[in-house]
N, C-alpha and C positions, 0 to 999 in steps of 0.2 A: 944688385942694383948698378954696380960699377959698369958690368957687362951691358946691361940695357941702357946706360949712358952712352958708352962707347958706340953701341951699336947705332942708338939715335944719331950720334954725330957724323958717325961714318954715312950713314942714309942719306943726311941732308946734306952733308960736304960733296958726295958722289954725284948726286942728282943735280946738285948745284954747279959743280963744274961741267957736267952734260950740258947744263941750259946754255952756261958762258960759252962752250964751245961752240953752238950753232949758230950759224952764221945766218940761217934761214929764218930765224924769230926775230919780230920786234921788238923795239925796248918795250911797248906796251905788254906785250905778250909774255916777254921775258918778267916783268915786274909783277904781273897776275901771278906767274908760276912760283914766281920766288914768297909773295905773300900765301900763298895755298901751301907750300911744302914747308912755310916756318911755323904757321898758324894751327896744319892739321898735317904733319909731317907723315904719319903712317898711311894715312886715309889717301893724303896728296901724293904720297908715290905709288899708291894701288892706281888711282886717276892718271898719273903721268903715265905709268908703263901701258894701259889701258889706251888712252887717248891722248897722249902728250906729243907722240910722234907723227907727223904728216907725211907717211912715206907708204905705200899701197907694196912695197916690196921689189927688190932688186930685179926677180923674175919678170914681175909685173911691167916694171918700167923697160925691161930689155923687149919683153914681148910687144909693147906699145911701138917702140921704136920701129920693129920688123914689120910692123904692121903698116905704119905710115910710109916707111919705105917701099913696102909693097904696093900700095895706093899709089903712090907718087910714080913710081914705076910704070904701071900699069893705067892708072886714069888720069895723066896729070891733066890732059887737055878739059876733063871734068871739073876741074879745082878752079880756074880762071887764071889769067895772067896779069898784074897789075898793072903792069907797063902798056898793055893789049886795050886795056879796059879803064884804067884812070881819066880818059875824057870823058866816061857816062857819070861821071860823079862832079858833083857843083864844086869848085875848087875849095870852098868854105869847108866843108864838109870832108872833102879827101883825105887830110889826115886820121879821121879817125877809120874810115874803111882801111887805109892803108895798115893802121895799127892791127883792126880786127884781122886782117891777115894773115900776118905776120905770127898770130898764136900759132894755127895749125895747119898752114898754107890754102884756105880756102879765100878766094878773092872776088871783087863784083864779077857778077855774069849778066847781060842783059836779055831782053826778053821774056820778063815774068810778070806774072799775073795774080792777083790776091782777091779774095773775098772773104770779108770777115762775118764769121757765125754770129747770129742774133742771139742766142743761148744755148743751154746745154744742152736741150732738147731737140734742137735744131741741128746741133754738132752730132749728135748720135744718131738720127735719121740720116742726115748727107753723109756720112762715114759708112754707115753700114749697107747704103744704096752703095757708095764709090767701092765698097768689098763686092757687094754681090753682081756688082757688073765688072769684075777684074777679069781679064782672060790670063795673064800670065804669072804674075806674084803678086804678095801682099805681105809688108815687113811692119811689125810692131812692136815697139820700146816702150812700156810704161813703167814708172817707178812705184806706183799705186795701181794695182789693178785687182778690182775687189768683184766677188760673184754677186754682184747685185743687179738691177736691169740692166745699166750701160754696160757693166762686165760682161756679163752673159748674154748681150746682143751682140756685142763684139766678135766673142766667142765662138757664139751661134753662127755668125756670117763667116768666120775664119774656117767651121768645119764643113758648112756649105759649100765654100768655095773651094778647098781641098777636094770634097766630093766631084767638083767638075773639073778636075784635073790640074786647078790652079796650087802654085809652090806657095806655102804658107810659112813664114818663119816668125813666130811670137817669142818676145825675150820678156823678163819682169825681172824687177830688184828681188832681191834674195831676202831684202828684210821688208822694204815697202808694200811687198806683194806675197809675204809669205803666208798667207791665210789662203790664199789663190793656189799657190803653188803646192798645196798640201790637199787640195781638196778635188772633189771627183772630177768637178767642172775640167781642171787642168787636163787630169787623166783622160777625159775622153777628147779632148782634144788631141791629147798624143796618141790615142788609138785611133782617132780618126786619120790622121796624117799629117796633121800640122807640127812641122817641126819645132820643137820646145829649147828655149836655153834659159838658163839663171843667171844674171849679171851679179856679181859679186856674192857667190853662194856661200853658205853658212856650213857645207858640207864637213868641212874640217874646221870647228871651231880652235880647236888648238894650235892649229896652223896659221889662223887668220891671227890670234891672240898672240904670237910669238913674233910673227912677221910682218904685220898690218896693224890696221885698226878695223873693229866692227861696224863703226860707225862711217866708215867710208862708203859713201853709196852711189848708185848711178840713178839720178833725178831727172833723166832724159825723159821727153816723152816724145816719140817718133812716130809717123805712120806716112808709109812709102806705099804707092797703089802703083803697079804697072811701070814703073818708073816716070809715071807722068802727070800725077796727084802727089803732094805731100800735103800734112797737117803739120802746124807748130804752134804753140802756145803754152798754156799754163795747166790746161786740164788734163786730169788722169783720166783713167778708166775706170770713173766710178760715178756715181749720180750725185749731184748737188747737195742731195741731204748728206750725204757722206756718213753713212750710220756708225762707224767706230769713234766719231768726234760730234756726234748729232747736236749736242747743243749751242755748237759754234755755226750751223749752217742758219741759210742756204751756204754753200761756198761758192761764189761768185768767180768765173774763171773766163778767159778768152781764149778765142781760137781761131786761126788763118787757114785756110787752104789755099793752097798755091799750085801753079802749073807753070812750066817753063824750067829752063835749063838749072834752078837752084834747086830743083827737084833730085838732080843727081848727085848735088853737093850733099845733100841731107840724106841721100840712100848711101853715100859713102861713110857719113858719120855713123848711121845704122851699122853698114859693113863692119866697120872696126872695131865695135863692140860683140857684134856677132862673131866675128873673127876670134876675138879675145876670150869669147865665152867658151866657144866651140873647138879652138884649133881649128878651124876651117880655112881655106885661102880666099882670097877675092873672086877665084874662078866661081862661075857659077851666078853672081851675082849682075844681074842685069844694068846697064846702064844707057840712056838715053837722054839728049839734051834737044829737046823740039823747043825753039823761042816763039812766044807769043807774037804776035805782030802788035807794032806799039807799046810793048811789054818794057818794064821798068829793070833796074840794075838791083840786084839784091846779093847777098852771100850768108852763107853759114858760118856760125861761129860755135865752134865746140871747145870747151875746157874741162878740166879735171885735175886730179891730184898727179898723173903722168904728165900734164902739160907744164909751161914753166910757172912758179909762184907769182901771185900778184897781178895776171891777166886779165881779170874781170875787173877788179876796181880800176885799174889802167886803163881799160877799155872805156867804161864808164867816164872816167875822167876824160878821156880824150872827146868822146862824144859831147860831155857837158861843155867843153872849153870852146867846141863849135858852134853852139848855140849863140843865136844872134838877138832873137827878141824873145821867147819865150821857150819853158822845156818843163814838161808834166811827166811826172812819174808815177806810178802805183806800184806798192811792192807788199806784201803781207809781213814779212820781216826784214826787218832794218836795223842791224848793227854794223855801220859802216867803220873803215879804217880810217886813218889819217888822209889818206890821198883823197878819197872819195867825199869826206867832211870838207876838206879844202875846198875841193874842185865846185862842189853846191856853193857854199858860202862866196866863195870870189865870183860865182856867176852872178849871184844875188846883187853882189857889191856891186858889179859892172852895169846893172842896170837889166840885166836879163830877168824877165817874170819867172820864177823858179816854184813851183805847184806840187808840193809832195800830198800822197793821198796812200793812208794807210789805215787798216782795220782798227775800228774801235775796241773790240772785244777780239783779243788774239788767243789761239789755241795755246800759246806758248808762255806762261808768265815770265819765263827768263827774257824772251825776245821783248815784251810787252814793256817790261820795266828799263831794259837796257835803251830801247826806241826812243822812250820818253827822257831819258837822259838826256838826250842831244835835240829837244825842241827849245830850248832855250837860246841855243848859238843859232839855230836854224833860225828861229823868229827875230832874233836881234839882227842876223846879215840881212832881212828882207824876204828870207824863202816864206812861201804862204803853206799851212798846214790843214789839210782836212782830214776826220776820224770818220771812216765809213762805218754806218751803223745799221744798216740793212743784210747782216751776214757777217761770213770772213772774207773779205775782199781777198782774193788770193789771185787775182790777175797781175803779170808780171809786165808792165809796158812803158814805154818811153818814147815820146814825141818831141821832135825840135823844129821849131819855128814852122809848124804843120806841113813839115817838107821830109822829115826825115823819122822814121819810126823803127823799133828794136819790140820783137814780140818773144817769149821765149819761156824757159823755165828757171831763169837765174833769179834769185833774190838778192838784195842789196846786204845780205849778212856774211858773216866770217865764214858760216857752212858753204854757202854756195862758193862762195872765194878759193877757198882753200881744200874743200871735202868732198864735194859732190861733182860728179859728171854732170855737166847741163848742156843744153843747145838751146841756141839762139837764132833769129834771123835777123839781120839789119837791110832795110831797105828805104830807098830813095823813091820816094813817089807820092805827090801831092796830094792823089786821092784816097790811097792806103793809109797815109800818115792822117788825113783827114778825118777818116771812118776811125781810126783808132783814137784821134784826140776827141771826138763827139764821144765815144763811148767813155772816156776819162770824165767828159762833162757829166755824163748820165751818173757816174760815180759820185762827183761830186755835189751835186742834186741830191744826193741819198747819204749826205754827209754833214757834219758839223764842224765849222771851222774852230781852230784851236786859235787863241790870243794870247798874245805875249804878257797881258794883265794877268789871266787866269794861270798862267804857268808859274808865273812869279808869286802868284797867291798860293801855291801849292802846299800843304804843311811840311815843315820841316824834317820830319820823319819819313815822308814821302820822297822826298828828294835825297835825303842820303839814301835810301833804298835804292832809289833809282841807280844814282852813281856808285854804289858799291857793287850791283849787279855789273853794270858795264865796265868796273875797273875788273874783275874777274871774267868779262864776255871772254877775252881768247880761249881763258881754260873752257869754258862751258858751250 
């Protein structure tokens, strides 16, 4: 009995000291771990061992630096130069674009064009047609790639392109696309000559457990065709019916098809992941920057556990601070940190119309509860909240003053902030921003408004539950 008590005390004390020594933890995250470790010391210790440290490993960090050193040395002209392109950005929004460029070196480039895809079927048809028209290469990276209609059509298009002599490189996340990676379709792609890679593979689970975390994932969705076309948005290579979680369907996504020099930046972001997964160099990755006449400025932003901590919430805080009249955001997963919450409330307090759109039914009960714990504060500050009722709104969108928009893979939750590799494109263009804003208005038209009196009328046990989940959110 004495031995167990001593063991218990040593376990709790050791992990407590470890948590106190970590400068990267926020006070709320530190408090959450203290609560878990003291209430459930043995279970909490296991959870901390598996998920407590946000570190992909020294080898991965070293390789990431080597890759971006090589990219900057060989392809600096495609990354943009803020000193040369600052004049393209309205001075009001320039700080946000400057901040985005500080994350991994991609700065605004002019001469881009974008087309907003109508829906999932239109995206699939256009994407397959673009792959079928490819003459040099096709690069794709998806977090979730299923062997359903969409996933199979994309795979078949890659197989056809390879048969024409087009170089096709396909990468999928080791967890999100695990069923495809084990499937006959994946093997058939490889047999046909498609170059395949797995991002954050589970081939050596024990090494992952000892040196990293199993839930550090590549959440990006990147497609680049002949260095002249790229797709960016929230859609994975999967049908809207999303059979693994069909009861939440349809999954409502957004996708932009872009041309212009920003394509080269997305190509470089794909290349960084490809180089990391395969050990290859940048050689053999074609880069082209063909400006579109009358095109707009845009820049890629890629984040992940090998970038600096806090980059995503700080970027969103910068964007929110630039808003002059209106700010509209849609996200399926909303678990903000203090930086983001304060920015949203501050914008509403200074008179900006802040509109937030979330799914009414979320596939994560944890996120649903944590999200709603923030409703009172947001509504009290003057923010407007809508809950989308026609499926799971999976689109990650931001529009500012109908002049600036951001689309991509980043959610406004702690997982996207700290654990996932994400990709987004930031755009200054009234036409594109208005198109995305109108899509957001369509989401609002299919949503129910959440009023402050209704939130205040929630039963006490519901409020306690939401707040408890939010309190330990950094652990979850």
